[in-house]
C-alpha positions in Angstrom: 0.0 0.0 0.0 1.4 3.4 -1.0 0.9 6.6 0.9 -1.0 9.3 -1.0 1.4 12.1 -1.9 0.5 15.4 -0.2 -0.3 18.3 -2.5 1.7 21.2 -1.1 -0.7 23.6 -2.8 -3.9 22.1 -1.3 -5.4 24.3 1.5 -5.9 22.6 4.8 -8.5 23.6 7.3 -5.8 25.2 9.5 -4.7 27.3 6.5 -8.2 28.6 6.0 -8.7 29.4 9.7 -5.3 31.1 10.1 -5.7 33.1 6.9 -9.1 34.2 8.1 -7.9 35.2 11.5 -5.0 37.2 10.0 -7.5 38.8 7.6 -9.9 39.8 10.4 -7.1 41.1 12.7 -5.6 43.0 9.8 -9.0 44.5 8.9 -9.3 46.0 12.3 -5.8 47.5 11.9 -6.8 48.7 8.4 -9.8 50.5 9.9 -7.7 52.1 12.6 -5.1 53.1 9.9 -7.9 54.8 8.0 -8.7 56.9 11.0 -5.1 58.0 11.3 -4.9 58.6 7.5 -6.7 61.9 7.6 -4.3 63.8 9.9 -1.2 62.0 8.5 -2.2 62.7 4.9 -2.9 66.4 5.6 0.7 66.6 6.8 2.0 65.1 3.5 -0.5 67.0 1.2 2.0 69.8 0.5 3.8 67.6 -2.0 1.4 66.0 -4.5 1.5 62.3 -4.5 3.4 61.9 -1.2 0.3 60.5 0.5 1.0 57.1 -1.1 3.7 56.7 1.5 0.8 55.9 3.9 -0.6 53.2 1.6 1.6 50.4 3.0 -0.5 50.4 6.1 -3.2 48.7 4.0 -0.9 46.2 2.2 0.7 44.1 4.9 -2.2 41.5 5.2 -1.5 40.1 1.7 2.2 39.5 2.4 1.6 38.3 5.9 -1.0 35.7 4.8 1.2 34.7 1.8 4.3 34.2 4.0 2.5 32.1 6.6 0.0 30.0 4.5 2.3 29.6 1.5 -0.5 28.5 -0.8 -1.8 29.9 -4.1 -4.5 32.5 -3.3 -3.4 33.2 0.3 -2.3 36.8 -0.4 -5.6 37.6 -2.2 -7.7 35.8 0.4 -6.1 37.5 3.4 -6.1 41.0 1.9 -9.8 40.6 0.8 -10.9 39.4 4.2 -9.1 42.4 5.8 -10.7 44.8 3.3 -14.1 43.3 4.0 -13.7 43.6 7.7 -12.5 47.2 7.4 -15.5 48.1 5.2 -18.0 46.4 7.5 -16.6 48.3 10.6 -16.9 51.6 8.7 -14.1 52.5 6.4 -14.5 56.0 5.1 -14.1 54.6 1.6 -17.1 52.2 2.0 -17.3 49.1 -0.1 -14.8 50.6 -2.6 -12.4 49.1 0.0 -13.2 45.7 -1.3 -12.0 46.5 -4.8 -8.8 48.0 -3.4 -8.3 44.8 -1.3 -8.7 42.6 -4.3 -6.3 44.6 -6.4 -3.7 44.9 -3.7 -3.9 41.2 -2.8 -3.4 40.4 -6.5 -0.3 42.6 -6.7 1.3 40.6 -3.9 -0.1 37.2 -5.2 1.5 37.7 -8.6 5.0 38.1 -7.0 4.5 34.9 -5.0 3.3 33.1 -8.2 6.4 34.4 -10.1 8.5 32.6 -7.5 6.3 29.5 -8.0 5.3 29.7 -4.3 8.7 28.3 -3.4 10.8 31.3 -2.2 9.9 32.9 1.1 12.9 35.0 2.0 12.9 38.8 2.8 13.6 39.6 -0.8 10.4 37.9 -1.9 8.5 39.6 0.9 9.8 43.0 -0.2 8.9 42.4 -3.8 5.4 41.1 -2.9 4.9 44.3 -0.8 6.2 46.4 -3.7 3.9 44.5 -6.0 0.9 45.3 -3.8 2.2 48.9 -3.8 2.2 49.1 -7.6 -1.3 47.6 -7.7 -2.5 50.0 -5.0 -1.0 53.0 -6.8 -2.5 52.2 -10.2 -5.9 51.5 -8.7 -5.9 54.7 -6.7 -4.8 56.8 -9.7 -7.7 55.4 -11.8 -10.4 55.5 -9.1 -9.4 58.4 -6.8 -7.1 60.6 -8.8 -8.2 60.5 -12.5 -6.7 63.2 -14.7 -3.9 64.2 -12.4 -0.6 65.3 -14.1 2.3 63.0 -14.8 4.4 64.5 -12.0 1.7 63.5 -9.4 1.4 60.1 -10.9 5.1 59.4 -10.9 5.5 60.5 -7.2 2.4 58.6 -6.2 3.6 55.3 -7.8 7.2 55.6 -6.4 5.9 56.4 -2.9 3.4 53.5 -3.2 6.2 51.1 -4.1 8.4 52.3 -1.3 5.6 52.1 1.3 4.6 48.7 0.0 8.1 47.4 0.2 8.6 48.6 3.7 5.3 48.5 5.5 3.8 45.8 3.3 6.9 43.6 2.8 9.6 44.1 5.5 7.2 44.5 8.4 5.3 41.2 7.7 8.5 39.4 7.2 9.7 40.4 10.7 6.3 39.5 12.1 6.5 36.0 10.6 10.0 35.5 12.0 8.8 36.7 15.5 5.8 34.4 15.4 8.0 31.5 14.3 10.5 32.0 17.1 7.6 32.1 19.6 6.4 28.7 18.3 3.1 30.1 17.0 3.6 28.8 13.5 4.7 25.2 14.3 1.9 23.8 12.0 3.3 25.8 9.0 6.4 25.6 6.9 7.0 29.2 8.0 7.4 28.0 11.6 9.9 25.3 10.7 12.1 27.3 8.4 12.7 30.5 10.4 
């Protein structure tokens, strides 16, 4: 009798539960970040496009979920759950938050897919965060800033990439390492490799 090979891309119940918990917790943080966004963005408004530096506060869930669950769709799933929770609590952007979450999650997911869901180092985390930042920037420019000049667009995209790389990429990578050291990820490859 032969053992059935385990499909490393198949979602387990624990993957769904943990990705959901990450999404819900992140959604609460997203909502709080939205409250802080007003005063913080007012301070950055003097330079057109600089407000995208704050965008990474809404991008970390995708990378965090991807780094922990390590399955296709984890980044999109986690970011979309977070966006949904944020919208339900009362995000000032309403249910437009859902579209943003989907697009941002897709930006991170594409990077994980480019690495064939096999590379989980800080470099990949930074690129996934930057990918989410690119997706966020393009979505925001189309939805919230149509018709702005090329200078604003350029600054906004560059700032979105920087914020995504740092807040959306580096921060989740350190969170995963901390959780792994604490033993909280023992049922995941992320907990055994860090």
